C-alpha positions in Angstrom: -13.4 1.7 8.6 -15.2 -0.4 11.2 -18.4 1.3 12.3 -17.5 4.5 10.5 -20.4 6.3 12.0 -18.8 6.2 15.4 -15.5 7.2 13.9 -17.1 10.4 12.6 -18.1 11.3 16.2 -16.2 10.0 18.3 22.9 -6.8 17.1 25.2 -9.4 16.0 22.7 -12.3 16.3 20.3 -10.4 14.1 22.9 -9.6 11.4 24.0 -13.2 11.3 20.4 -14.1 10.3 20.6 -12.1 7.1 21.3 -13.8 3.8 24.2 -11.4 3.1 26.8 -10.0 5.4 27.2 -6.4 6.3 30.2 -5.8 4.0 28.7 -7.6 1.0 26.2 -5.9 -1.1 23.3 -8.0 -2.5 23.0 -8.4 -6.3 21.3 -5.5 -8.0 17.6 -6.1 -8.7 16.5 -5.9 -12.4 13.1 -4.7 -11.4 11.9 -2.5 -8.5 8.2 -2.3 -7.8 5.6 -2.2 -5.0 6.7 -4.6 -2.2 9.9 -5.4 -4.1 8.7 -8.1 -6.6 5.8 -9.4 -8.7 4.5 -11.5 -5.9 4.5 -8.5 -3.5 6.7 -10.5 -1.0 7.9 -7.4 0.9 11.0 -9.3 2.1 14.3 -7.4 1.8 17.6 -9.2 2.2 19.2 -6.2 3.7 20.5 -5.0 7.1 17.7 -2.7 7.8 17.6 -0.5 11.0 17.0 -2.7 14.0 18.2 0.3 16.0 17.1 3.8 15.0 19.8 6.4 14.7 17.9 9.2 12.9 17.1 10.9 9.7 19.6 10.5 6.8 17.7 13.0 4.7 14.2 14.1 3.8 12.9 15.4 0.5 10.1 17.9 0.5 7.4 17.8 -2.3 4.5 20.1 -2.8 1.8 17.8 -1.4 1.2 14.5 0.4 3.3 11.5 -0.6 1.1 8.4 -0.6 3.1 6.6 -3.2 5.6 3.9 -2.1 9.1 4.5 -3.5 10.7 2.2 -6.0 14.4 1.9 -5.2 16.9 0.9 -7.9 20.5 1.8 -8.9 21.0 4.5 -6.3 17.7 6.2 -7.0 14.3 6.4 -5.3 11.4 7.0 -7.6 8.0 8.1 -6.1 4.9 10.1 -6.9 3.3 13.0 -5.0 -0.1 14.6 -4.8 1.6 17.7 -6.3 1.3 15.8 -9.7 5.0 15.1 -10.0 7.0 11.9 -10.2 10.4 12.4 -8.6 13.8 10.7 -9.0 15.9 11.3 -5.9 19.5 10.4 -5.2 19.7 7.8 -2.4 23.0 9.0 -1.2 22.0 12.5 -0.2 18.3 13.1 -1.1 19.0 15.5 -4.0 16.7 15.6 -6.9 17.8 14.0 -10.2 14.7 14.9 -12.2 11.0 15.3 -11.9 8.1 14.5 -14.4 4.8 16.3 -14.3 1.6 14.5 -14.9 -1.9 16.1 -15.0 -3.1 14.6 -11.8 -2.1 13.3 -8.4 0.3 10.3 -8.4 -0.7 7.9 -5.6 0.4 4.9 -7.7 3.7 3.4 -6.6 6.0 3.2 -9.6 7.7 0.2 -11.0 11.2 0.3 -12.6 12.3 -2.1 -15.3 14.7 -2.0 -18.2 15.4 1.6 -17.9 11.8 2.8 -17.7 9.6 3.9 -14.8 5.9 3.0 -15.0 3.1 4.5 -12.9 -0.5 5.7 -13.0 -2.0 9.1 -12.3 -5.5 10.5 -11.4 -5.4 12.1 -14.9 -6.5 8.6 -16.2 -3.2 7.8 -17.8 -0.5 5.1 -17.3 2.9 6.5 -18.0 6.3 5.2 -19.0 9.3 7.6 -18.5 13.0 7.2 -19.0 14.6 6.3 -15.6 17.7 8.3 -16.4 16.2 11.7 -17.3 12.4 11.5 -16.8 11.6 11.9 -20.5 8.2 10.4 -21.5 8.4 7.2 -23.4 4.7 6.7 -23.8 1.4 7.1 -22.1 -1.7 4.9 -22.2 -5.2 6.4 -21.7 -7.6 4.3 -19.6 -11.3 4.9 -19.7 -10.9 7.4 -16.8 -10.0 7.4 -13.1 -12.4 7.7 -10.2 -12.8 6.6 -6.7 -15.2 4.0 -5.3 -18.6 5.7 -5.0 -21.7 4.7 -3.3 -24.9 6.2 -1.8 -25.2 6.6 2.0 -21.4 5.8 2.2 -20.3 4.8 5.7 -23.7 6.1 6.9 -23.1 9.7 5.8 -25.9 12.0 4.8 -27.5 12.9 2.4 -28.4 9.2 2.1 -29.5 9.4 -1.5 -26.4 11.1 -2.7 -23.5 9.2 -4.5 -20.3 9.9 -2.6 -16.7 9.1 -3.5 -14.9 7.3 -0.7 -12.4 9.6 1.0 -10.5 6.5 2.3 -9.9 5.3 -1.2 -6.3 6.8 -1.1 -4.4 4.6 -3.5 -4.3 4.1 -7.2 -3.3 0.6 -8.5 0.5 0.2 -8.9 2.0 -1.5 -11.9 3.7 -4.8 -11.8 6.1 -5.6 -14.6 6.8 -9.1 -15.7 9.1 -9.7 -18.6 7.7 -7.3 -21.3 4.3 -6.6 -19.9 2.9 -4.0 -17.5 -0.1 -5.1 -15.4 -2.2 -2.5 -13.6 -5.8 -1.9 -12.4 -7.9 1.2 -12.9 -10.8 3.1 -11.4 -12.6 2.4 -14.7 -13.1 -1.1 -13.5 -10.5 -2.7 -15.8 -7.3 -4.7 -15.3 -4.9 -3.9 -18.1 -1.9 -5.7 -19.7 0.2 -3.2 -21.6 3.3 -3.8 -23.7 6.1 -2.4 -21.7 8.1 -1.2 -24.7 5.4 0.5 -26.8 2.5 1.1 -24.5 0.2 -0.9 -26.7 -2.8 -2.7 -25.2 -2.4 -6.5 -25.0 -5.6 -7.2 -23.2 -8.0 -5.8 -20.6 -10.4 -7.6 -18.2 -13.4 -5.8 -17.0 -14.6 -6.2 -13.4 -17.8 -4.8 -11.9 -16.3 -1.8 -10.1 -13.1 0.2 -9.3 -9.8 -1.7 -9.2 -7.3 0.2 -7.1 -5.5 -2.9 -5.7 -2.2 -3.7 -7.3 -1.8 -6.9 -9.3 0.4 -9.7 -7.9 1.8 -12.0 -10.6 3.0 -15.6 -10.0 3.3 -18.7 -12.2 1.6 -17.1 -15.2 -1.4 -15.8 -13.2 -2.4 -12.2 -12.3 -4.1 -12.0 -8.8 -6.1 -8.9 -8.1 -9.2 -7.8 -6.2 -12.0 -5.3 -7.2 -14.5 -3.1 -5.3 -17.1 -5.4 -6.9 -16.4 -7.8 -4.0 -14.6 -10.4 -6.2 -11.0 -11.5 -6.1 -9.8 -12.6 -9.5 -7.1 -14.9 -10.9 -6.4 -14.1 -14.6 -4.2 -15.8 -17.2 -1.3 -13.4 -17.5 -0.9 -14.0 -21.3 -4.6 -13.8 -22.4 -6.4 -12.1 -19.6 -9.0 -14.9 -19.4 -10.4 -15.6 -15.9 -9.1 -18.7 -14.3 -11.3 -18.3 -11.2 -12.8 -15.7 -8.9 -13.7 -15.7 -5.2 -16.6 -13.8 -3.7 -16.1 -11.7 -0.5 -18.7 -9.9 1.6 -21.2 -7.3 0.6 -22.8 -4.3 2.3 -25.9 -2.9 0.6 -26.7 -0.4 3.3 -23.7 1.9 3.8 -21.0 0.2 1.6 -18.7 0.2 4.6 -18.0 -3.5 4.6 -17.4 -4.2 1.0 -14.6 -4.1 -1.5 -11.0 -5.3 -1.9 -8.6 -2.3 -1.5 -5.7 -4.5 -0.3 -3.2 -5.9 -2.7 -2.4 -9.6 -2.5 0.8 -11.4 -1.7 1.5 -14.9 -3.1 3.6 -17.3 -1.1 3.9 -21.1 -1.0 1.0 -21.7 -3.3 -1.4 -19.5 -1.3 -2.6 -16.0 -2.2 -3.4 -13.8 0.8 -5.3 -10.5 0.8 -7.3 -8.3 3.1 -10.8 -7.0 2.5 -13.1 -4.2 3.7 -15.5 -6.9 4.7 -13.1 -7.1 7.7 -11.6 -10.5 6.7 -8.1 -11.6 5.8 -8.4 -14.4 3.3 -6.0 -17.2 2.4 -6.9 -18.9 -0.9 -5.4 -21.8 -2.9 -3.5 -19.9 -5.7 -4.3 -22.6 -8.2 -8.0 -23.1 -7.6 -9.3 -20.2 -5.5 -10.5 -22.5 -2.8 -10.6 -20.9 0.6 -8.0 -22.3 3.0 -9.0 -20.0 5.9 -10.3 -16.5 6.7 -9.5 -14.4 9.7 -12.3 -12.1 11.0 -11.3 -8.7 12.3 -14.8 -8.0 13.6 -15.6 -5.0 11.4 -12.2 -3.5 11.0 -10.9 -3.3 7.4 -7.7 -4.9 6.2 -6.2 -2.5 3.7 -2.5 -3.3 4.3 -1.0 -6.0 2.1 0.0 -9.0 4.4 3.5 -10.4 4.5 4.7 -14.0 5.0 8.0 -15.0 6.6 9.1 -18.4 8.1 5.6 -19.8 8.2 4.0 -16.7 9.8 1.7 -14.3 8.1 1.7 -10.7 9.4 -0.9 -8.1 8.8 -2.4 -4.9 10.2 -6.0 -3.6 10.6 -7.6 -0.2 10.1 -9.3 1.6 13.0 -8.7 -1.1 15.6 -5.0 -0.5 15.0 -4.0 -4.1 15.5 -0.9 -6.0 14.2 -1.4 -9.7 14.0 1.0 -12.6 13.6 -0.8 -15.8 12.5 0.1 -19.2 11.3 0.3 -18.9 7.5 -1.3 -22.4 6.9 -4.1 -22.2 9.4 -4.7 -18.6 10.4 -4.3 -19.4 14.1 -3.1 -16.4 16.1 0.4 -16.5 17.4 0.4 -13.0 18.9 -1.1 -9.5 18.4 0.1 -6.0 19.2 -2.1 -3.0 19.7 -1.3 0.5 18.5 -4.0 2.7 20.1 -6.6 2.3 17.4 -4.6 4.3 14.8 -5.3 2.7 11.4 -2.5 1.1 9.4 -3.0 1.2 5.7 0.7 1.0 5.0 2.0 -2.4 4.0 4.8 -4.0 6.1 8.4 -4.7 5.0 10.8 -7.2 6.6 14.6 -7.1 6.8 16.3 -9.6 9.1 14.1 -10.0 12.1 12.6 -6.5 12.0 9.3 -5.6 10.5 8.6 -2.0 9.4 5.1 -0.5 8.9 3.6 3.0 8.7 0.7 4.3 10.8 -2.0 7.0 10.4 -0.5 8.4 13.7 2.3 9.8 11.6 4.8 7.2 12.7 6.9 4.5 11.2 7.0 1.5 13.6 9.7 -1.1 13.8 8.7 -4.4 15.3 11.2 -6.9 16.7 9.8 -10.2 15.4 11.9 -12.2 17.8 10.7 -10.3 20.9 7.2 -9.7 19.6 7.5 -6.1 20.6 8.1 -2.6 19.2 11.8 -1.9 18.7 11.4 1.8 17.9 9.0 4.4 16.5 9.9 7.4 14.3 7.6 10.4 14.1 7.2 12.5 11.0 7.3 16.3 10.9 3.5 16.3 10.6 3.1 14.2 13.7 5.5 16.4 15.7 3.4 19.5 14.7 -0.2 18.2 14.8 -0.6 14.8 16.4 -1.2 16.2 19.9 -4.3 18.1 18.8 -6.0 14.9 17.5 -4.8 12.4 20.1 -6.5 11.5 23.4 -4.6 11.2 26.7 -4.6 7.4 26.3 -3.0 7.6 22.9 -6.1 6.9 20.8 -7.1 9.2 17.9 -9.6 11.8 19.1 -12.3 11.3 16.4 -14.9 13.2 18.5 -13.1 16.5 17.9 -12.5 15.8 14.2 -15.8 14.6 12.7 -18.7 17.0 13.1 -21.7 14.8 12.4 -22.9 12.3 9.8 -22.8 14.8 6.9 -20.5 13.8 4.0 -18.6 17.1 4.0 -17.7 16.7 7.6 -16.4 13.2 6.9 -14.1 14.6 4.2 -13.0 17.5 6.4 -12.2 15.0 9.2 -10.1 12.8 7.0 -8.0 15.8 5.9 -7.5 16.8 9.6 -6.3 13.3 10.5 -3.9 13.3 7.5 -2.4 16.5 8.8 -0.5 14.5 11.4 1.8 13.3 8.7 0.2 9.9 8.3 2.4 7.2 6.7 0.2 5.6 4.0 3.3 4.9 1.9 4.9 1.5 2.5 8.5 1.3 3.7 11.3 0.1 1.4 14.6 -1.2 2.8 17.9 -0.6 1.0 21.0 -1.7 3.0 20.6 0.0 6.4 18.1 2.8 5.3 14.3 2.8 5.4 12.6 4.9 2.7 8.9 6.0 3.0 6.6 8.9 2.2 4.2 10.9 4.4 1.1 13.0 4.0 3.2 15.9 5.4 4.8 16.0 1.9 8.1 14.5 2.7 10.0 11.4 1.5 12.0 10.2 4.4 15.3 8.2 4.5 16.0 7.0 8.1 18.5 4.6 9.5 
């Protein structure tokens, strides 16, 4: 995060705007994946929950749920750090089945043609039957690992290589026609045959790839921790162009693309740990504009609606609405310096986004203000202990000093507040999302 050393110490009108009426269900999607489609649009033509009524159900797993659910045909599919992929009934939150991998599942699954695809920290990409969870195939990568650097974020011992404790996510698959596209900690971007699990091609970058691929017009768009953003031919894997972002050779704090991209209106948008939000020409890679967040990472995937681009920052806890063509600020909201890694979803005129504060926040895009906030069980139990009187996170009582072990311990303490790193999914009038308190929530 920005200056991590300091962090260690220290009703009706809305409904009429929807594309479908309340009593008419939209057509069933053929594919469910991260942010809803291959372009990562994050736009749901649903009612949503402009007013919060409460919990419909919650499903308890054995560990943190960082994975974003894929919702299709009455079922939510999601992974957990307890090594299981779950299929849960949308109507009542009961389990339909679960599948055990040999590692944590922080990848968000994709569902297509009766199969569920996802990655695990065990280094495999899996395909399982959507009806019963039986394994169809698994593809072995060259091995998963987190971004690693010496003197990471200024931590000691300075000469020691350290895995980044903020590297929470694995790449999530995107399925287009008969191909699964996904990145890996081994530095590769893979294209895998969706039916057989056979490799079609792989493209090697210079470092960990945990961003999720966006696919549009025959091109795969994805960033790497090597500081480059890539556009690859979806059929062959050949590079079409690449774009260089910032570097940090001292503490590796301001380097790497952890954010997944969104493609809209011929522009690809993505955030970067160099603290910029970039807008590039999707065809050529030419920079249209960049928005500086003055040291604060952008991990959340941005979203575009009606000519406005919305995105959130990490430790500054800011939510920005900017002109999608120029990057000019329209308005900003502040959320007490609690980071937002969750990626937003929009339904109607309401935007939903998760926070490290253990909350899901609904923002009224017409009023430019918070509509409501929902607190997780973890937040209700533990947030007060790690929150200052002014509402800011109390990093001073969490991080001991600049030693790496204290940083890891501090991250775990902050996650104990039930942080919402999962991204919300909207189905009709219900919002689905996971939390580090181990729950998958359905609220409306």
